[in-house]
C-alpha positions as CSV (number, residue, x, y, z in Angstrom):
1,M,0.0,0.0,0.0
2,S,1.4,3.4,-1.0
3,T,2.2,6.1,1.5
4,I,2.6,9.9,1.0
5,L,5.6,10.8,3.2
6,T,5.7,13.9,5.4
7,T,8.6,16.2,6.4
8,E,8.5,14.6,9.8
9,D,9.0,11.2,8.2
10,I,12.1,12.6,6.5
11,R,13.5,13.8,9.9
12,N,12.9,10.4,11.3
13,L,14.4,8.7,8.3
14,R,17.5,10.8,8.6
15,T,18.0,9.6,12.2
16,G,17.3,6.0,11.2
17,A,19.8,6.1,8.3
18,H,22.4,7.5,10.7
19,F,21.7,4.8,13.3
20,L,22.1,1.9,10.9
21,T,25.5,3.3,9.7
22,C,27.3,4.8,12.8
23,T,29.2,6.6,10.0
24,I,32.4,8.6,10.3
25,D,30.7,11.8,8.9
26,P,26.9,12.1,8.8
27,T,26.9,15.6,7.3
28,A,25.7,14.5,3.9
29,I,22.7,12.7,5.4
30,Y,21.6,16.0,7.1
31,V,22.3,18.1,4.0
32,Y,20.1,15.8,1.8
33,A,17.3,15.6,4.4
34,E,17.1,19.4,4.4
35,M,17.0,19.5,0.6
36,I,14.2,16.9,0.5
37,Q,12.2,18.8,3.2
38,R,12.5,22.0,1.1
39,A,11.4,20.2,-2.1
40,M,8.4,18.7,-0.3
41,E,6.9,22.1,0.2
42,D,5.3,22.0,-3.3
43,R,5.6,18.3,-4.3
44,S,4.4,15.1,-2.8
45,L,6.5,12.0,-2.3
46,E,5.1,8.5,-2.8
47,L,6.5,5.4,-1.1
48,I,5.2,2.1,-2.5
49,T,5.8,-1.6,-1.9
50,V,7.2,-3.7,-4.7
51,D,3.9,-5.6,-4.8
52,E,2.2,-2.5,-6.2
53,L,4.1,-2.8,-9.5
54,A,3.6,-5.1,-12.4
55,P,6.0,-8.0,-12.4
56,D,7.9,-6.9,-15.5
57,D,8.0,-3.2,-14.7
58,L,11.6,-1.8,-15.0
59,V,13.0,-0.6,-11.6
60,V,16.5,0.8,-10.9
61,A,18.7,1.4,-7.9
62,V,20.0,4.9,-7.3
63,G,22.8,5.8,-5.0
64,M,26.0,7.8,-4.5
65,V,29.3,6.1,-4.9
66,T,32.3,7.9,-3.3
67,Q,36.0,7.6,-3.8
68,G,37.8,9.8,-1.3
69,L,35.5,12.9,-1.4
70,F,32.9,13.6,1.2
71,I,29.7,14.5,-0.6
72,A,29.0,17.4,1.7
73,D,32.3,19.0,0.5
74,M,30.9,19.4,-3.0
75,P,27.2,18.6,-3.0
76,P,25.3,17.6,-6.2
77,V,23.8,20.2,-8.4
78,G,20.5,18.3,-8.5
79,D,20.0,16.8,-11.9
80,E,22.7,14.1,-11.8
81,F,20.4,11.2,-11.0
82,L,17.8,12.3,-13.6
83,G,20.6,12.1,-16.2
84,C,21.5,8.6,-15.0
85,I,17.9,7.4,-15.2
86,R,17.5,8.8,-18.7
87,A,20.8,7.0,-19.7
88,I,19.5,3.7,-18.4
89,E,16.2,4.1,-20.3
90,A,18.1,5.0,-23.5
91,S,20.4,2.0,-23.1
92,L,17.5,-0.5,-22.5
93,G,14.9,1.2,-24.6
94,R,12.3,1.0,-21.8
95,P,10.9,3.5,-19.3
96,V,11.9,3.2,-15.6
97,R,8.7,2.8,-13.6
98,A,10.1,3.2,-10.1
99,I,13.3,3.6,-8.2
100,Y,14.8,2.0,-5.1
101,S,17.7,2.7,-2.8
102,L,21.1,1.1,-3.4
103,A,21.5,0.7,0.4
104,A,19.3,1.1,3.5
105,A,21.4,3.4,5.6
106,N,23.7,6.4,5.5
107,I,23.4,8.8,2.5
108,N,22.0,6.2,0.2
109,G,19.1,5.5,2.5
110,I,17.8,9.0,1.8
111,V,19.0,9.9,-1.7
112,P,16.1,8.0,-3.5
113,L,13.5,10.3,-1.9
114,M,15.1,13.4,-3.5
115,V,15.3,11.5,-6.8
116,G,11.6,10.6,-6.4
117,L,10.7,14.2,-5.9
118,Q,12.7,15.3,-9.0
119,S,11.6,12.6,-11.3
120,S,8.0,12.1,-10.0
121,L,8.8,8.4,-9.9
122,P,7.5,6.4,-6.9
123,V,10.1,5.1,-4.4
124,I,10.0,1.4,-3.5
125,D,10.3,0.5,0.1
126,S,13.0,-2.1,-0.7
127,D,16.7,-2.2,-1.3
128,P,19.4,-4.8,-2.1
129,M,21.5,-4.5,1.1
130,G,19.2,-4.0,4.1
131,R,22.0,-1.9,5.6
132,V,25.0,-0.3,3.9
133,F,28.2,-2.0,2.5
134,P,31.1,-0.3,0.9
135,L,31.1,-2.3,-2.3
136,I,28.4,-2.2,-5.1
137,S,28.9,-6.0,-5.5
138,Q,27.8,-6.6,-1.9
139,T,24.1,-6.9,-2.6
140,T,21.3,-9.5,-2.3
141,L,20.7,-9.0,-6.0
142,N,24.2,-10.2,-6.7
143,I,23.5,-13.3,-4.5
144,G,20.4,-13.8,-6.8
145,N,22.5,-13.5,-10.0
146,V,20.7,-10.3,-11.1
147,A,23.0,-8.3,-13.5
148,I,24.4,-5.1,-12.1
149,G,24.5,-3.3,-15.5
150,P,24.2,-1.3,-17.5
151,I,25.4,1.3,-14.9
152,A,25.0,5.1,-15.5
153,L,27.3,7.5,-13.6
154,M,27.4,11.3,-13.4
155,G,30.0,13.1,-11.3
156,V,31.2,16.4,-9.9
157,T,32.4,17.5,-13.3
158,G,29.0,17.0,-15.0
159,E,30.4,14.3,-17.2
160,R,28.4,11.1,-17.6
161,A,29.3,7.5,-18.4
162,V,27.4,4.3,-19.1
163,V,29.2,1.1,-18.3
164,E,28.0,-2.1,-20.1
165,V,28.9,-4.7,-17.6
166,Q,27.2,-7.8,-16.1
167,S,29.5,-9.0,-13.3
168,P,29.2,-7.0,-10.1
169,Q,32.9,-7.8,-9.2
170,R,34.1,-6.4,-12.6
171,A,31.8,-3.5,-12.2
172,E,33.4,-2.6,-8.9
173,T,36.8,-2.1,-10.6
174,L,35.4,-0.1,-13.5
175,V,33.1,2.1,-11.4
176,R,35.8,3.0,-8.8
177,A,38.2,4.1,-11.5
178,L,35.5,6.2,-13.2
179,V,34.4,7.8,-9.9
180,T,37.9,8.9,-9.3
181,E,38.1,10.4,-12.8
182,L,34.7,12.1,-12.4
183,G,35.9,14.0,-9.3
184,G,35.5,11.8,-6.2
185,W,31.8,10.9,-6.2
186,A,29.2,10.0,-8.7
187,A,25.4,9.7,-8.8
188,T,24.7,6.3,-10.1
189,A,21.8,4.2,-11.4
190,M,22.4,0.4,-11.5
191,Y,20.9,-3.0,-11.1
192,P,18.1,-2.3,-13.6
193,C,15.8,-5.2,-13.1
194,S,12.1,-6.3,-13.1
195,A,9.9,-5.6,-10.1
196,Q,9.6,-9.4,-9.9
197,Q,13.4,-9.8,-9.5
198,L,13.5,-7.2,-6.8
199,R,10.5,-8.9,-5.1
200,E,12.4,-12.2,-5.1
201,H,15.9,-11.0,-4.1
202,G,15.5,-7.7,-2.3
203,V,15.2,-6.7,1.3
204,H,11.8,-5.2,2.0
205,G,10.4,-2.5,4.3
206,S,13.8,-0.7,4.3
207,I,12.6,2.9,4.3
208,S,9.7,2.4,6.6
209,R,12.0,0.6,9.0
210,M,14.4,3.6,9.1
211,I,11.5,6.0,9.7
212,R,10.4,3.8,12.7
213,I,13.9,3.8,14.1
214,G,14.0,7.6,13.9
215,Q,10.6,7.8,15.7
216,I,12.1,5.8,18.6
217,L,15.4,7.6,18.8
218,D,14.0,11.1,18.4
219,A,11.4,10.6,21.1
220,S,12.0,12.2,24.5
221,T,12.0,8.8,26.3
222,P,14.7,7.2,28.6
223,V,17.5,5.4,26.9
224,E,16.4,2.0,28.4
225,R,13.0,2.5,26.8
226,K,14.6,3.3,23.5
227,L,16.7,0.1,23.7
228,L,13.6,-2.0,24.5
229,L,11.7,-0.6,21.5
230,L,14.7,-1.1,19.2
231,A,14.9,-4.7,20.4
232,D,11.2,-5.3,19.6
233,L,11.6,-3.7,16.1
234,L,14.9,-5.0,15.0
235,G,16.0,-7.7,17.4
236,T,18.8,-5.6,18.6
237,T,21.0,-6.6,21.6
238,R,23.2,-4.4,23.8
239,I,26.6,-6.0,23.8
240,A,27.8,-3.8,26.6
241,R,27.7,-0.3,28.2
242,A,31.4,0.5,28.3
243,R,34.0,3.3,28.7
244,V,36.6,4.0,26.1
245,S,40.1,3.3,27.4
246,H,42.2,3.3,24.3
247,I,42.0,4.3,20.6
248,E,44.6,3.4,18.0
249,S,44.9,4.0,14.2
250,L,46.2,1.1,12.2
251,S,47.9,0.8,8.9
252,R,46.3,-2.5,8.0
253,P,46.3,-2.9,4.2
254,T,43.0,-3.2,2.3
255,D,42.2,-4.3,-1.2
256,L,38.8,-2.5,-1.3
257,G,40.1,0.7,-3.0
258,L,38.4,2.8,-0.4
259,P,39.6,5.2,2.3
260,A,39.4,2.5,4.9
261,Q,40.6,4.5,7.9
262,P,41.3,1.3,9.9
263,S,41.4,1.7,13.6
264,S,40.7,-0.1,16.9
265,V,38.9,1.1,20.0
266,T,39.2,-0.6,23.4
267,L,36.6,-0.2,26.0
268,E,35.9,-1.5,29.5
269,D,32.6,-2.6,30.9
270,E,32.9,-1.1,34.3
271,T,30.1,-3.2,35.8
272,T,31.5,-6.6,34.7
273,G,35.1,-5.8,34.0
274,R,34.8,-7.2,30.5
275,I,37.2,-5.8,27.8
276,V,35.5,-4.9,24.5
277,R,37.5,-4.2,21.3
278,L,36.0,-2.7,18.2
279,E,37.7,-3.2,14.8
280,I,36.8,-0.3,12.5
281,Q,37.2,0.2,8.8
282,N,34.8,3.0,7.9
283,E,32.3,1.1,10.0
284,I,32.5,-1.3,12.9
285,L,33.3,-4.7,11.4
286,L,34.1,-6.7,14.4
287,V,33.4,-6.7,18.2
288,L,35.4,-8.8,20.6
289,V,34.5,-9.3,24.2
290,D,37.3,-10.7,26.3
291,G,38.8,-11.9,23.0
292,A,35.7,-13.8,21.8
293,V,33.9,-12.7,18.6
294,T,30.5,-11.2,19.7
295,A,29.5,-9.4,16.5
296,A,31.0,-9.5,13.0
297,V,30.0,-8.1,9.6
298,P,27.4,-8.6,8.1
299,D,26.0,-7.9,11.6
300,M,25.5,-4.2,12.1
301,V,27.0,-2.5,15.1
302,T,26.2,1.0,16.2
303,L,27.2,3.2,19.2
304,L,24.7,5.2,21.3
305,N,25.4,7.9,23.8
306,S,24.5,6.2,27.2
307,E,22.7,9.3,28.5
308,Q,20.8,10.6,25.5
309,G,20.5,7.5,23.3
310,T,21.8,9.5,20.3
311,V,24.1,8.0,17.7
312,V,27.8,8.5,18.2
313,N,29.9,9.1,15.1
314,I,33.0,6.9,14.9
315,D,35.4,9.9,14.5
316,D,33.9,11.6,17.6
317,V,34.8,8.8,20.0
318,Q,37.2,9.9,22.7
319,V,38.9,8.2,25.6
320,G,36.6,8.4,28.7
321,D,33.3,8.3,26.7
322,V,30.7,5.9,28.0
323,M,28.6,4.2,25.2
324,D,26.1,1.5,24.6
325,I,27.4,-0.9,21.9
326,V,24.4,-2.2,20.0
327,K,24.3,-5.2,17.6
328,I,21.6,-5.5,14.9
329,T,21.2,-8.7,12.9
330,A,21.3,-8.1,9.1
331,A,18.9,-9.5,6.5
332,A,18.6,-13.2,6.4
333,Q,20.2,-13.4,2.9
334,W,23.6,-12.3,4.4
335,Y,23.8,-15.4,6.6
336,T,23.6,-17.9,3.7
337,E,26.9,-19.3,2.4
338,A,26.8,-17.0,-0.6
339,G,26.0,-14.0,1.6
340,L,28.8,-14.7,4.0
341,D,31.3,-15.2,1.1
342,L,30.5,-11.5,0.1
343,T,30.4,-9.9,3.5
344,E,32.0,-11.8,6.4
345,P,35.2,-10.3,7.9
346,K,37.5,-12.2,5.5
347,A,35.9,-10.1,2.6
348,F,37.3,-7.0,4.4
349,G,40.8,-8.4,4.9
350,I,40.3,-9.6,8.5
351,P,41.1,-13.3,8.6
352,I,38.2,-14.3,10.8
353,V,35.3,-16.6,9.8
354,H,31.8,-15.4,10.9
355,P,30.5,-17.4,13.9
356,R,27.3,-18.3,11.9
357,R,29.5,-20.2,9.4
358,R,31.4,-22.0,12.2
359,H,28.2,-23.2,13.8
360,A,26.6,-24.2,10.5
């Protein structure tokens, strides 16, 4: 059933997109949310379920791909995604009937709403990640053997490219090189597929879930109440409430072609004496408690201020801070053998097998 979103929904979505990322710099999320709220003054925004489309309707994922440039440093002019959608339509000779998000968190959790307003296309309440991953090949559509291409890109320079590619892994290499040449970020349209393919292989309820998360976190209720509501909604668990005792930056190599900013944070649970260690590479990939793996990508891990229940940005963490470390289980597709092959710690250069695989 379709829903007309409100400006309050956008505020809540912004918070939910931030919560599911625990990103280094959330500025772009807030910039885009403000742009959307201004645009909604004279236009309506429709959120639909994939079931409202005909099975063979063409749908396409829209999202930002970055390579070393924060989007907030040089924000989009506004027409980049429209150009990408037109390029996909020209390449395939068919009109796009609806758009969906490349990821369900961070900037890409909110970008499709702006594109929906600009294009008058409905936005589907689904995505191919159910969270955010750094690589465009790390999608449930890839698991389902849905082709990633053709891919349309438009960057800071205003130049546009269309990449005819089928393999998500090969697309990763080509798109990263192009994004660098296009100025550091690019608006993209990719994974053009039928509504039926998205229905079969996507993660559903993505945007409405982020809105509900924002409603919980933005409410003036005690932190413990917020944690209980998040547990009911997402199945979250609090790993620990702990104080930061040590922060170190590492020079661990990465093959991802991304600004990995690898680092580790050590915390102490002052109630139990347990030692918690976070391994970070743009996001929290691994949580160890007294040396045992407690959470590992594709699990999501976020940090909340223990007094306000607000999201803590990774680069704002300081020695002495007390935080709740919260684990969120990812979409079921990620815990299959094919899903873990794409997203467990080994895929990020950390030689650890996910606990789910060990127990299988």
